[in-house]
C-alpha positions in Angstrom: 0.0 0.0 0.0 2.8 2.4 0.9 4.5 1.7 -2.4 1.3 2.5 -4.3 1.0 5.8 -2.4 4.6 6.6 -3.1 4.2 5.8 -6.8 1.2 8.1 -7.0 3.1 10.9 -5.3 6.0 10.6 -7.8 3.5 10.6 -10.8 1.9 13.8 -9.5 5.2 15.4 -8.9 6.4 14.7 -12.4 3.2 16.1 -13.9 3.1 19.3 -11.7 4.0 22.5 -13.5 6.9 24.5 -12.0 7.4 28.2 -12.6 10.4 30.4 -12.2 10.6 33.0 -9.4 10.9 36.7 -10.2 13.3 38.7 -8.0 14.2 42.4 -8.2 17.9 43.0 -8.5 20.1 46.1 -8.5 23.2 44.3 -9.7 22.2 44.1 -13.4 24.0 46.1 -16.0 22.8 49.6 -16.7 20.7 48.8 -19.9 19.7 45.3 -18.7 16.3 44.8 -17.2 15.9 41.0 -17.3 18.3 38.1 -16.7 17.0 34.6 -16.9 19.0 32.4 -14.6 17.2 29.0 -15.0 15.3 28.9 -11.6 15.1 32.7 -11.0 14.4 35.6 -13.3 16.2 38.8 -12.1 14.5 42.1 -13.1 14.9 45.8 -12.6 12.9 48.8 -13.8 14.0 50.8 -16.9 14.7 54.5 -16.7 14.5 57.5 -19.1 11.0 56.4 -20.3 12.3 53.2 -21.8 10.5 49.8 -21.4 11.6 46.3 -20.7 10.9 43.7 -23.4 10.2 40.5 -21.5 9.3 38.5 -24.6 12.5 38.9 -26.7 15.6 37.8 -24.7 19.0 37.6 -26.2 21.1 34.8 -24.5 18.6 35.0 -21.6 19.2 38.8 -21.3 16.5 41.4 -21.8 17.4 45.1 -22.5 15.7 48.4 -22.0 14.3 49.8 -25.2 12.8 53.0 -26.5 9.0 52.8 -26.6 7.4 52.2 -30.0 6.0 55.2 -31.8 2.5 56.1 -30.6 -0.6 56.0 -32.8 -2.9 58.8 -33.8 -4.8 60.2 -30.8 -2.4 58.6 -28.2 -0.7 60.8 -25.6 2.7 62.4 -26.6 5.0 65.1 -25.4 7.0 65.7 -28.6 6.5 64.9 -32.3 9.3 62.3 -32.0 6.9 60.2 -29.9 4.4 59.9 -32.8 4.2 57.6 -35.7 2.6 60.4 -37.7 5.4 62.8 -36.8 3.0 65.4 -35.3 2.3 65.9 -31.6 -0.5 68.4 -31.2 0.1 71.0 -28.4 2.3 68.4 -26.6 -0.8 66.4 -25.8 -1.7 63.8 -28.5 -0.5 62.5 -31.8 -2.3 64.1 -34.7 -2.9 62.5 -38.2 -3.2 64.2 -41.6 -6.0 66.7 -42.2 -9.0 66.3 -44.6 -7.9 66.4 -48.3 -4.3 65.7 -47.5 -2.4 63.0 -49.4 -2.3 59.8 -47.4 -1.0 56.2 -47.4 -3.5 53.3 -46.9 -0.7 51.1 -45.5 0.0 53.6 -42.7 -3.5 54.7 -41.8 -2.1 58.2 -41.3 -5.3 60.2 -41.5 -6.6 62.0 -38.4 -9.4 60.7 -36.2 -12.8 60.7 -38.0 -11.1 60.5 -41.4 -10.0 57.6 -43.7 -7.6 57.2 -46.6 -9.8 57.2 -49.8 -8.8 56.4 -53.3 -9.2 59.3 -55.8 -7.7 57.8 -58.9 -5.2 55.0 -59.7 -2.4 57.0 -58.1 -3.8 59.5 -55.6 -5.2 58.8 -52.1 -6.6 61.6 -49.9 -8.0 61.8 -46.4 -11.8 62.0 -46.3 -14.5 62.0 -43.6 -15.4 58.6 -42.4 -18.8 57.3 -43.3 -21.9 57.1 -41.0 -24.0 54.1 -40.5 -25.9 53.1 -43.6 -23.3 54.4 -46.1 -21.6 52.1 -48.6 -18.2 50.7 -47.7 -15.6 48.1 -48.6 -13.7 48.0 -45.3 -14.0 48.9 -41.6 -11.6 51.8 -42.1 -14.2 53.7 -44.2 -16.7 53.6 -41.3 -16.8 56.2 -38.5 -16.1 54.7 -35.1 -17.7 52.6 -33.6 -19.3 51.4 -36.9 -18.1 48.4 -38.9 -18.5 47.4 -42.6 -21.3 44.8 -42.7 -22.4 43.4 -46.1 -20.8 46.5 -47.7 -22.8 49.0 -45.5 -21.5 50.8 -42.4 -23.3 49.4 -39.3 -23.1 49.6 -35.5 -21.2 47.0 -33.5 -23.0 43.8 -32.5 -25.5 44.3 -35.3 -24.6 41.8 -38.0 -26.7 38.7 -38.3 -25.4 35.1 -38.8 -23.9 34.6 -42.4 -23.6 38.3 -43.0 -20.1 39.3 -44.4 -17.9 41.2 -41.9 -14.3 42.1 -41.3 -14.3 42.1 -37.5 -16.2 39.7 -35.1 -17.2 42.7 -33.0 -19.7 43.5 -35.7 -21.5 40.2 -35.1 -24.5 39.8 -32.8 -23.1 36.5 -31.8 -19.5 37.9 -31.5 -18.3 34.9 -33.5 -16.8 35.1 -37.0 -15.8 32.3 -39.4 -12.6 33.2 -41.3 -12.3 32.4 -45.0 -9.2 33.1 -47.1 -10.3 34.0 -50.6 -7.6 36.4 -51.6 -8.7 40.0 -52.0 -12.4 39.4 -51.5 -13.7 39.4 -47.9 -15.7 36.2 -47.2 -15.6 36.2 -43.4 -19.1 35.8 -41.9 -20.9 35.8 -38.6 -21.6 32.4 -37.0 -23.1 30.9 -33.9 -20.6 29.8 -31.2 -20.4 26.1 -30.5 -21.4 26.5 -26.9 -22.1 29.3 -24.4 -18.9 28.2 -22.6 -20.3 29.1 -19.2 -17.7 28.4 -16.5 -19.5 27.4 -13.3 -16.7 27.9 -10.7 -13.3 29.6 -10.7 -10.8 26.9 -11.9 -7.8 26.1 -9.7 -4.5 24.7 -11.0 -4.2 21.1 -10.0 -1.2 19.0 -9.0 -0.8 17.5 -12.5 -0.4 21.0 -14.0 -3.8 21.3 -15.6 -7.0 23.4 -15.0 -10.4 21.8 -15.1 -13.2 23.8 -16.6 -16.9 22.8 -16.7 -19.0 24.1 -19.5 -22.5 23.0 -20.4 -22.1 19.9 -18.2 -18.9 18.8 -20.0 -15.4 18.8 -18.3 -12.4 20.2 -20.3 -8.8 20.6 -19.3 -6.2 23.3 -20.2 -2.6 23.7 -19.0 -1.8 25.9 -16.1 0.1 29.1 -16.8 3.0 30.8 -14.9 2.6 34.1 -13.1 5.5 36.5 -12.9 5.7 36.5 -9.1 8.3 36.2 -6.4 7.1 32.8 -5.3 6.7 31.2 -8.7 2.9 30.7 -8.6 0.9 29.0 -11.2 -2.7 29.9 -12.2 -5.6 29.0 -14.5 -6.1 31.3 -17.5 -9.5 32.7 -18.3 -11.5 30.4 -20.5 -11.3 31.8 -24.1 -15.0 33.0 -24.1 -14.3 35.0 -21.0 -11.8 37.1 -22.9 -14.4 37.6 -25.7 -17.2 38.7 -23.3 -14.8 41.0 -21.5 -13.7 42.5 -24.8 -17.3 43.1 -25.9 -18.1 44.8 -22.5 -15.1 47.1 -22.7 -15.7 47.9 -26.4 -19.4 48.8 -25.9 -18.5 51.0 -23.0 -16.0 53.0 -25.1 -18.8 54.7 -27.1 
């Protein structure tokens, strides 16, 4: 009996997920913000408005980097902060004005405008279209509208099988992707289940999280938290991200 108990303990130990501990260190080089030392990840904050890139390590070392250029309407202090090259009154990044030449690849028109084709060569910034107007892409529609069946329409308004470019346009918030080249064939669909999670999942000894949806059990791997004690946790079930996204999006407008 003792041998069986011991064997079960060994099996659980082998299956358990272990996570590295994160520890603040003042001994890292000046421009280094992360050092991955197998069991422990040493970190320190960056200075001079730089940020630490945890995802891209070179030989287990992460460096402080200049922040990426900010998009139109985002906060700025100088024009060097902005992708558009213009910081309005030291407050926000400004795009190109109406009737100005523009680049569709850069989305460089100001808020409320889009880059419209005038001839085979010229593109100019024009006012974005209101709900009910003809469109060929979401960029043509005024926020928060989307292009649905070639018409600008409010979010969460598209019925099942209607052609859309973004799932946030669908009443079901689900979209089927289809690659047909230059022609959009994505359409709204029903989700497979409502994915209702009955209780907050807890990471088990074997390194998995158990979710229960519609009376059916499903397992996903535990994930690591960047903490000082190397804790593991259960991620939100995918649909929980979707519903949260819908809630935040609908509250923005």
